[in-house]
C-alpha positions in Angstrom: 9.9 0.2 -24.0 11.3 -1.9 -26.8 9.3 -5.0 -27.3 6.0 -3.8 -26.0 3.0 -4.6 -28.1 0.6 -1.8 -29.2 -1.9 -2.4 -26.3 0.9 -2.5 -23.7 2.5 0.7 -25.2 -0.9 2.5 -25.0 -1.2 1.7 -21.3 2.4 2.8 -20.5 2.1 6.0 -22.5 -1.3 7.1 -21.3 -1.1 10.6 -19.9 -3.6 12.3 -17.6 -6.9 11.0 -16.4 -8.3 7.6 -15.3 -7.4 4.4 -17.1 -8.6 0.7 -16.7 -6.1 -1.9 -18.0 -7.8 -5.2 -18.5 -4.9 -7.6 -18.3 -5.6 -11.2 -19.3 -3.7 -14.1 -17.8 -0.1 -14.1 -19.0 -0.4 -10.8 -20.8 2.7 -9.1 -19.2 0.8 -6.8 -16.8 3.7 -6.5 -14.3 5.9 -5.2 -17.1 3.3 -2.7 -18.1 2.9 -1.4 -14.5 6.7 -1.1 -13.9 7.2 0.5 -17.3 4.4 3.0 -16.6 5.8 4.0 -13.2 9.3 4.4 -14.8 7.9 6.6 -17.5 6.1 8.8 -15.0 9.2 9.2 -13.0 11.3 10.1 -16.0 8.5 12.6 -17.0 9.2 14.5 -13.8 6.7 13.0 -11.3 8.4 12.9 -7.8 8.6 9.2 -6.6 7.1 10.1 -3.2 4.0 11.5 -5.1 3.3 8.2 -6.8 1.3 5.5 -4.9 1.2 2.0 -6.2 -0.9 -0.6 -4.4 -0.9 -4.4 -4.9 -2.1 -7.3 -2.8 1.1 -8.9 -1.3 4.2 -7.3 0.2 6.2 -9.8 -1.9 4.7 -8.4 -5.1 5.4 -4.8 -3.9 9.0 -5.8 -3.1 9.4 -7.4 -6.5 8.1 -4.3 -8.2 10.7 -2.2 -6.4 13.4 -4.7 -7.5 12.3 -4.4 -11.1 12.2 -0.6 -11.0 15.6 -0.2 -9.4 17.6 -0.7 -12.6 15.1 1.5 -14.6 15.0 4.6 -12.3 17.8 4.0 -9.8 17.8 2.3 -6.4 17.4 5.5 -4.4 14.4 6.6 -6.5 12.8 3.1 -6.4 12.9 3.1 -2.6 11.2 6.5 -2.4 8.1 5.2 -4.3 5.0 4.4 -2.2 4.6 0.7 -3.3 2.7 -1.3 -0.8 -0.4 -3.4 0.0 -3.6 -1.7 1.0 -3.0 -2.9 4.6 0.6 -1.7 4.7 -0.6 1.7 3.5 -3.3 1.6 6.2 -0.6 1.0 8.9 1.4 3.9 7.6 -1.7 6.2 7.5 -2.8 5.3 11.0 0.7 5.8 12.3 0.6 9.4 10.9 -3.0 10.0 11.9 -2.9 8.2 15.2 -4.7 11.1 17.0 -7.7 10.6 14.7 -7.7 6.9 15.5 -8.0 7.6 19.2 -5.5 5.0 20.3 -2.3 7.0 20.3 0.8 5.6 18.6 0.8 2.3 20.5 -1.8 -0.2 19.3 -1.7 -3.9 18.3 -2.7 -5.5 15.0 -4.7 -8.7 15.3 -4.1 -11.2 12.5 -6.8 -13.7 11.4 -5.8 -16.2 14.2 -5.9 -13.5 16.9 -9.3 -12.3 15.7 -10.6 -15.9 15.7 -9.4 -16.4 19.3 -11.0 -13.2 20.4 -14.3 -14.0 18.7 -14.4 -17.5 20.3 -14.0 -16.0 23.7 -16.8 -13.5 23.0 -19.1 -16.3 21.7 -18.5 -18.3 24.9 -18.6 -15.4 27.4 -21.1 -12.9 25.9 -23.3 -14.7 23.4 -23.5 -18.2 24.9 -23.3 -19.7 21.4 -22.7 -23.3 20.5 -18.9 -23.4 20.1 -19.3 -26.2 17.5 -20.5 -23.5 15.1 -18.1 -22.4 12.3 -16.3 -19.5 14.0 -14.7 -18.5 10.7 -18.1 -18.1 9.1 -19.2 -15.7 11.9 -15.9 -13.7 11.6 -16.4 -13.5 7.8 -19.8 -11.9 8.4 -18.3 -9.3 10.8 -15.6 -8.6 8.2 -18.3 -8.0 5.6 -20.1 -5.6 8.0 -16.9 -3.6 8.5 -16.1 -3.4 4.8 -19.6 -2.3 4.1 -19.2 0.4 6.8 -22.1 -1.0 8.9 -22.1 0.0 12.5 -23.3 -2.8 14.9 -26.7 -1.1 15.3 -27.1 -0.9 11.5 -26.8 -4.6 10.8 -30.2 -5.9 9.6 -31.9 -8.6 11.6 -32.0 -12.2 10.2 -33.6 -15.5 11.0 -30.6 -17.4 9.8 -28.6 -18.6 12.8 -25.2 -17.5 11.6 -26.4 -14.0 10.7 -28.2 -13.6 14.0 -25.1 -14.7 16.0 -22.7 -12.5 14.1 -25.1 -9.5 14.6 -25.1 -10.2 18.3 -21.3 -10.7 18.6 -20.3 -7.8 16.5 -20.7 -5.0 19.1 -18.9 -7.1 21.8 -16.1 -7.8 19.3 -15.6 -4.1 18.5 -15.7 -3.2 22.2 -13.1 -5.8 23.0 -10.8 -4.5 20.2 -11.1 -0.9 21.6 -10.4 -2.0 25.2 -7.2 -3.6 24.0 -6.2 -0.7 21.8 -6.2 -3.2 18.9 -7.3 -3.2 15.3 -7.9 -6.2 13.1 -7.0 -6.7 9.4 -10.2 -5.1 8.1 -9.6 -2.0 10.3 -6.4 -1.3 8.5 -8.4 -0.2 5.5 -11.8 0.7 6.9 -10.5 3.0 9.7 -8.5 5.2 7.2 -11.6 5.4 5.1 -13.6 6.6 8.2 -11.0 9.2 9.1 -10.8 10.5 5.5 -14.6 10.7 5.3 -15.1 12.6 8.5 -12.1 15.0 8.4 -12.0 17.2 5.3 -8.6 18.6 6.2 -7.0 15.2 6.4 -8.7 14.1 3.2 -7.4 17.2 1.4 -3.9 16.7 2.7 -3.7 13.1 1.6 -5.3 13.4 -1.8 -3.0 16.3 -2.6 0.0 14.1 -1.6 -0.2 11.8 -4.7 -0.2 12.9 -8.3 -0.8 9.3 -9.6 -2.4 6.2 -8.1 -1.9 2.7 -9.6 -3.8 -0.3 -8.3 -2.8 -3.8 -9.3 -5.2 -6.8 -9.1 -8.2 -4.4 -9.0 -10.7 -7.3 -9.5 -9.8 -8.4 -5.9 -10.7 -5.1 -4.2 -13.5 -4.9 -1.7 -15.9 -2.0 -1.0 -13.6 -0.3 1.6 -10.5 -0.6 -0.7 -12.4 0.9 -3.6 -13.6 3.7 -1.3 -10.0 4.3 -0.1 -8.8 4.8 -3.7 -11.7 7.2 -4.4 -11.0 9.3 -1.3 -7.3 9.5 -2.2 -8.2 10.7 -5.8 -7.7 14.4 -6.4 -9.2 16.6 -9.1 -6.6 15.4 -11.7 -8.1 11.9 -11.4 -4.8 10.2 -12.4 -5.9 6.7 -11.4 -4.7 3.7 -13.2 -6.1 0.3 -12.2 -5.0 -3.0 -13.6 -6.9 -6.3 -13.3 -8.9 -9.0 -15.0 -12.5 -9.6 -14.1 -12.2 -13.2 -15.5 -9.8 -13.9 -12.6 -11.9 -12.5 -9.8 -12.0 -15.5 -7.4 -12.1 -14.1 -3.8 -15.7 -13.1 -3.1 -15.7 -15.3 -0.1 -13.3 -12.9 1.6 -15.2 -9.8 0.4 -13.8 -9.0 -3.1 -16.4 -7.4 -5.4 -16.0 -8.1 -9.1 -18.3 -5.1 -9.6 -15.5 -2.7 -8.7 -13.7 -3.5 -12.0 -16.9 -4.0 -14.0 -18.2 -0.6 -13.0 -14.9 1.4 -13.0 -16.3 3.7 -15.7 -19.2 4.6 -13.5 -16.8 5.7 -10.7 -14.4 7.4 -13.1 -16.4 8.6 -16.1 -14.4 9.0 -19.3 -11.8 6.5 -18.3 -9.6 5.1 -21.0 -9.9 1.3 -21.4 -7.0 -0.8 -22.6 -7.2 -4.6 -23.2 -4.1 -6.8 -22.9 -5.1 -10.0 -24.8 -1.7 -11.1 -26.1 -0.7 -14.1 -23.9 3.0 -14.8 -23.6 2.7 -17.8 -21.3 0.6 -20.6 -22.8 0.3 -22.5 -26.0 -2.8 -22.1 -28.2 -4.5 -25.3 -27.2 -4.4 -24.4 -23.5 -5.8 -20.9 -24.2 -8.6 -22.4 -26.4 -9.8 -24.4 -23.4 -9.7 -21.3 -21.2 -11.4 -19.1 -23.7 -14.2 -21.6 -24.4 -15.0 -22.0 -20.7 -15.0 -18.3 -19.8 -16.9 -17.3 -23.0 -19.9 -19.3 -21.6 -20.1 -17.1 -18.5 -23.6 -15.9 -17.8 -22.5 -13.1 -15.6 -21.5 -9.6 -16.7 -17.9 -9.4 -17.9 -15.5 -7.3 -20.1 -15.3 -9.3 -23.3 -11.8 -10.3 -24.2 -10.1 -13.3 -25.8 -6.5 -14.5 -25.1 -4.3 -15.0 -28.1 -1.2 -17.2 -27.9 2.0 -15.5 -28.9 3.8 -18.8 -28.6 1.6 -20.5 -31.1 0.6 -24.2 -31.1 1.8 -26.8 -28.6 0.7 -30.2 -27.3 -3.0 -30.9 -27.2 -4.6 -30.7 -23.7 -5.0 -34.2 -22.2 -8.6 -34.9 -21.0 -8.1 -37.9 -18.8 -11.1 -40.0 -17.6 -10.1 -42.3 -14.7 -12.1 -44.6 -12.4 -11.6 -42.9 -9.0 -9.3 -40.8 -6.8 -6.7 -43.6 -6.5 -6.4 -44.0 -10.3 -6.3 -40.2 -10.6 -3.2 -40.1 -8.2 -1.6 -43.0 -10.1 -2.0 -41.3 -13.4 -0.2 -38.2 -12.0 2.7 -40.2 -10.8 3.0 -42.2 -14.0 2.9 -39.1 -16.2 5.5 -37.3 -13.9 7.8 -40.3 -14.4 7.3 -40.2 -18.1 8.0 -36.5 -18.4 11.1 -36.8 -16.2 12.5 -39.3 -18.7 11.9 -36.8 -21.4 13.9 -34.1 -19.6 11.3 -32.2 -17.7 12.0 -30.9 -14.2 9.8 -31.7 -11.1 10.1 -28.1 -10.1 8.3 -27.0 -13.2 5.3 -29.3 -12.5 2.2 -28.6 -10.4 -0.9 -30.4 -9.3 -3.9 -28.2 -8.7 -7.2 -29.0 -7.0 -10.3 -27.2 -5.7 -10.3 -28.8 -2.2 -7.2 -29.7 -0.1 -8.9 -33.1 0.6 -8.1 -34.1 -3.0 -4.4 -34.0 -2.1 -4.5 -36.7 0.6 -4.5 -39.7 -1.8 -2.1 -38.0 -4.1 0.4 -37.2 -1.4 0.5 -40.9 -0.4 1.0 -42.0 -4.0 3.8 -39.5 -4.4 5.5 -40.7 -1.3 5.2 -44.3 -2.4 6.6 -43.3 -5.8 9.5 -41.4 -4.1 8.6 -38.2 -5.9 9.6 -35.1 -3.8 6.9 -32.5 -3.5 6.0 -29.4 -1.6 2.5 -28.1 -0.6 2.2 -24.4 -1.6 0.2 -22.1 0.6 0.0 -24.6 3.4 0.7 -24.0 7.1 3.7 -21.7 7.6 6.0 -21.4 10.6 4.3 -18.3 11.9 1.0 -20.3 12.1 2.6 -22.9 14.5 1.4 -22.9 18.1 4.8 -22.5 19.7 5.6 -19.4 17.4 2.2 -17.8 18.1 2.9 -18.4 21.9 6.2 -16.6 21.6 4.8 -13.7 19.6 2.1 -13.3 22.3 4.9 -12.8 24.9 6.5 -10.1 22.7 3.1 -8.4 22.1 2.4 -8.4 25.8 5.8 -6.6 26.3 4.9 -3.9 23.8 1.3 -3.5 24.7 0.3 -4.4 28.3 -3.4 -3.8 27.3 -3.3 -6.8 24.9 -5.7 -9.0 26.8 -5.7 -11.7 24.1 -2.0 -12.2 24.3 -2.0 -12.1 28.1 -4.7 -14.7 28.3 -2.7 -16.9 25.9 0.5 -16.8 28.0 -0.8 -16.3 31.6 -0.4 -20.0 32.3 1.9 -21.1 29.5 4.2 -22.7 30.4 2.1 -23.9 33.4 2.8 -21.7 36.4 -0.1 -22.6 38.7 -2.7 -20.1 37.3 -5.8 -22.2 36.8 -9.0 -21.5 34.9 -10.8 -20.4 38.0 -8.1 -17.8 38.8 -8.2 -16.5 35.2 -12.0 -16.3 35.3 -11.9 -14.2 38.5 -9.2 -11.9 37.1 -11.4 -11.3 34.1 -14.4 -10.6 36.2 -12.4 -8.2 38.4 -11.2 -6.3 35.2 -14.8 -6.0 33.8 -16.3 -4.9 37.2 -13.8 -2.1 37.6 -13.5 -1.4 33.9 -9.7 -1.8 33.9 -7.5 -3.6 31.4 -6.9 -7.3 32.0 -3.2 -6.6 32.4 -3.8 -4.2 35.2 -6.0 -6.8 36.9 -3.1 -9.2 36.8 -0.9 -6.8 38.7 -3.6 -6.4 41.3 -4.3 -10.1 41.6 -3.6 -10.1 45.4 -6.7 -8.0 45.8 -8.9 -10.6 44.1 -10.7 -13.0 46.4 -10.3 -16.7 45.5 -7.0 -16.4 43.5 -4.8 -19.2 44.8 -1.3 -18.5 46.3 0.3 -20.7 43.6 -1.4 -18.5 41.0 -0.2 -15.3 42.7 3.4 -16.6 42.6 3.0 -17.6 38.9 1.5 -14.2 38.0 4.4 -12.4 39.8 6.9 -14.4 37.8 5.2 -13.6 34.6 4.9 -9.9 35.5 8.6 -9.8 36.4 9.7 -11.4 33.1 7.6 -9.0 31.0 8.7 -5.9 33.0 12.3 -6.9 32.7 12.0 -7.2 28.9 10.4 -3.7 28.8 13.3 -2.3 30.8 15.8 -3.9 28.5 14.1 -2.4 25.4 14.0 1.0 27.1 17.6 0.7 27.9 18.5 0.3 24.3 18.9 -3.5 24.0 18.2 -5.1 20.6 14.8 -6.7 20.3 16.3 -10.1 19.2 18.5 -10.2 22.3 15.5 -9.2 24.5 13.4 -11.9 22.9 16.0 -14.6 23.4 16.3 -13.7 27.2 12.5 -13.5 27.6 11.9 -16.9 26.0 14.5 -18.3 28.4 13.2 -16.6 31.6 9.6 -17.3 30.8 10.3 -21.0 30.5 9.4 -21.4 26.8 12.7 -22.9 25.8 12.7 -25.3 28.7 9.1 -26.3 27.9 9.8 -27.1 24.3 13.1 -28.7 25.1 11.4 -31.1 27.5 9.5 -32.6 24.6 11.6 -35.5 23.4 12.1 -36.7 19.8 11.7 -35.0 16.4 8.6 -33.1 17.5 10.4 -31.2 20.2 13.3 -30.5 18.0 11.0 -29.1 15.3 9.3 -26.8 17.7 12.5 -25.5 19.1 13.6 -24.9 15.5 10.4 -23.0 14.8 11.1 -20.8 17.9 14.7 -20.3 16.6 13.2 -19.3 13.2 11.3 -16.5 14.9 14.5 -15.3 16.5 16.3 -15.3 13.2 13.4 -13.4 11.5 13.7 -10.7 14.2 17.5 -10.5 13.8 17.1 -10.2 10.0 14.5 -7.4 10.5 17.0 -5.5 12.7 19.7 -5.8 10.1 17.7 -5.1 7.0 15.4 -2.4 8.3 18.1 -1.0 10.6 15.4 -0.8 13.2 15.3 -1.6 16.9 11.6 -1.2 17.2 9.9 -4.4 18.4 6.5 -2.8 17.8 7.4 -2.3 14.1 8.5 -5.9 13.7 5.2 -7.2 15.3 3.2 -4.9 13.0 5.1 -6.2 10.0 4.6 -9.9 10.7 0.9 -9.2 11.5 0.3 -8.0 8.0 2.7 -10.2 6.1 4.3 -13.0 8.1 7.7 -14.2 6.9 7.7 -17.7 5.4 10.0 -20.6 5.7 12.7 -20.9 3.1 11.4 -23.3 0.4 13.2 -26.6 0.7 16.0 -26.8 -1.8 15.7 -29.3 -4.6 13.6 -30.2 -7.5 10.0 -30.7 -6.2 6.6 -31.0 -7.6 4.2 -28.3 -6.4 0.8 -29.2 -4.9 -1.6 -26.3 -4.6 -5.2 -25.3 -4.2 -6.6 -23.3 -7.1 -6.9 -20.2 -4.9 -3.3 -20.4 -3.8 -2.0 -20.9 -7.4 -3.2 -17.5 -8.7 -0.1 -15.6 -9.9 2.0 -18.8 -10.5 2.8 -20.6 -13.7 4.3 -24.0 -14.5 5.4 -25.9 -17.6 3.1 -28.8 -16.7 -0.2 -28.6 -14.8 -2.3 -31.6 -13.6 -5.8 -30.2 -12.9 -7.6 -32.8 -10.7 -11.2 -33.5 -9.6 -13.0 -31.9 -12.5 -16.5 -33.1 -11.5 -19.7 -31.5 -10.4 -19.6 -30.9 -6.6 -15.9 -30.3 -6.7 -15.7 -27.7 -9.5 -18.1 -26.1 -9.3 -18.0 -26.7 -5.6 -21.1 -28.0 -3.9 -21.3 -24.8 -1.9 -22.0 -22.8 -5.0 -24.9 -25.1 -5.8 -26.5 -25.2 -2.3 -27.9 -22.1 -0.7 -28.0 -23.7 2.7 -24.3 -23.2 3.6 -22.5 -21.9 6.6 -20.3 -19.4 4.8 -21.1 -15.7 4.8 -20.7 -15.3 1.1 -20.9 -18.5 -0.9 -19.2 -18.3 -4.3 -21.6 -18.6 -7.2 -21.2 -20.9 -10.2 -19.8 -18.0 -12.3 -17.0 -17.5 -9.8 -16.3 -21.2 -9.9 -16.0 -20.9 -13.7 -13.4 -18.1 -13.2 -11.6 -20.4 -10.8 -11.4 -23.0 -13.6 -10.1 -20.4 -15.9 -7.4 -19.4 -13.5 -6.3 -23.1 -13.1 -6.1 -23.7 -16.8 -4.1 -20.6 -17.5 -1.4 -21.6 -15.0 0.0 -24.0 -17.6 2.6 -23.0 -20.2 3.3 -26.2 -22.2 1.2 -29.2 -20.9 -2.2 -29.4 -19.3 -3.9 -32.5 -17.9 -7.6 -32.2 -17.0 -8.5 -35.3 -14.9 -12.1 -36.5 -14.4 -12.7 -39.3 -11.9 -15.8 -41.4 -12.6 -16.8 -42.3 -9.1 -16.0 -42.0 -5.4 -16.7 -44.3 -2.5 -18.5 -42.7 0.5 -19.1 -44.9 3.6 -18.8 -48.0 1.6 -21.2 -46.8 -1.1 -20.0 -46.1 -4.7 -21.3 -42.8 -5.9 -21.1 -41.9 -9.7 -19.6 -38.5 -10.5 -20.7 -36.1 -13.3 -17.9 -34.3 -15.3 -17.7 -30.6 -14.6 -19.9 -28.4 -16.7 -16.8 -26.3 -17.4 -15.5 -29.0 -19.8 -18.4 -28.4 -22.2 -17.7 -26.7 -25.4 -14.0 -27.3 -25.6 -12.8 -27.1 -29.3 -12.2 -30.6 -30.7 -8.7 -29.8 -31.9 -7.6 -28.4 -28.5 -7.6 -31.7 -26.6 -7.1 -35.5 -26.8 -8.8 -38.0 -24.5 -7.1 -40.5 -22.3 -9.0 -43.4 -20.9 -7.8 -45.6 -18.1 -6.8 -49.1 -19.3 -5.2 -50.5 -16.2 -1.8 -50.0 -14.7 1.3 -50.0 -16.7 4.0 -52.3 -15.3 7.0 -50.5 -13.7 10.4 -51.0 -15.3 13.2 -52.8 -13.4 15.1 -49.5 -12.9 12.0 -47.8 -11.4 11.4 -50.7 -9.0 15.1 -50.6 -8.0 15.0 -46.9 -7.4 11.9 -47.0 -5.3 13.3 -49.9 -3.2 16.5 -48.0 -2.6 14.6 -44.9 -1.5 12.4 -46.9 0.8 15.4 -48.6 2.5 17.0 -45.2 2.9 14.0 -43.8 4.7 13.7 -46.8 6.9 17.3 -46.5 7.9 16.8 -42.8 8.8 18.4 -41.5 5.6 15.6 -38.9 5.2 
């Protein structure tokens, strides 16, 4: 534990009883968590009796990697380090009888849940499909996490509330009929089981001597309840987080969980980590000044810069979005000349719309970039189609997947035939998949549809037989995609688009192969469960690239240089937080927007640019913009102002380099 500061050491060495570690940005919380786990193991706590929960599987894997040299690889792999949702999967697998589905059930990701809800809105509710489906699904998610049964949801005159209330019971019935759970169920269902079954609750709470929860400010009601139900009489619960970085209320996170921790765990020890090892003093002065003006309840703390003084923050006032983009490109070029790396630079913004003008300027300036947190391979249509085939193999009751693939690629099964199959299933109260196998009994299903359904059924049944015969899932998937016509369908699409889609399908196959090799598992169901809760991502393109990211996606990252764009009223704070007439279930308030500003500022280590455009043009009309209220109160010695004075002429070498890059692109060089 050499090198720990006094507050860090106090958190690591704390013995029995509950503890709240308030870890400011850049304060070394990951080191504190890993050092504490290592100390507990060395003190004799069995690794399988220690549960650590964080919010991404990547973070959990990195924690295991850090712990391996401290406690040994074998010991590190015995620790229960996972996300809440991964824990829920493991719990429901062990307690499948209590769930009522048996061991074979499917997990719907956000896209699957949206597709199911759209079908319910169309078929059962008769709602206007132009409504924001995600806003309705968010309401249902909040109902679940508040443990509201459909009959307990209060009535409302607001259109979205009323529609969500009507759709909720149909949505739940559809999940049950398909033996499916959605993302929220992975936490709320274990809570329900633990609440109603005292024997199961006693068994699970006795299983863990110590609980550690990272990013506690991001927990919702059901996650807090899960932690409380797993707590035994020793109350060895350590939670780590920062209420000043609570920015996810729109997906159910409740900052009150960390603010009221002492109410849930009376007598809890509180440790504040305020030494910041990331940013220079001027950057922290801006962050501290903004968060100190918060009007909401918060744990008071002030970040102190271990690194001391650095460059003043640049407050740049520019005419418009185009000038904003040009400023970024110009400063990137200047910094590159001074030896900075593109890969250590980031551009942050509240709305993805802000990036459009910027991306064009970066392309013109031949500055490579990547968009962080954008669309991933597993979000692509062709990959989701292929996954639907695999899920239909594993779970014949998965109506959502069957509906997706029943006529893709086209096999003569039209919308009328699909509608009649659905009606047949509902009338007889049988699964949609069983209705497909009995399609010849259904009046009005065309002969061409019957042939197509037979071909589909044979392809799926053959894949099941191969799996039961011991064939590897990756080999089965490859043959299935061929026999079902997916490969031919994508291959028929000429040009780069078709090639890219085939490459995405190949990426799925490689991910499945890697899963078999790394996990030493031949369970296709396990692979599908894993990608539902944490989809693999594409390898980040090699090279030195500027990162573009929304503020929400940037949390947890850090960069040498940060350009923070669009700091005006209506963008940050966002107009949603200022207007009660919104279509979102839980609009963020102004104080959460302030915390979002704080998160953005504290991503920067060495240089920070705060950019304020003066106006925007909307439908040909120039609209003046007001600087963000979060810029008020910045210490005078923390920043310098930059005012736009026209474009600086490019040097001969810069013009030549841009011309050469443009010619290379035109000739197919990139």
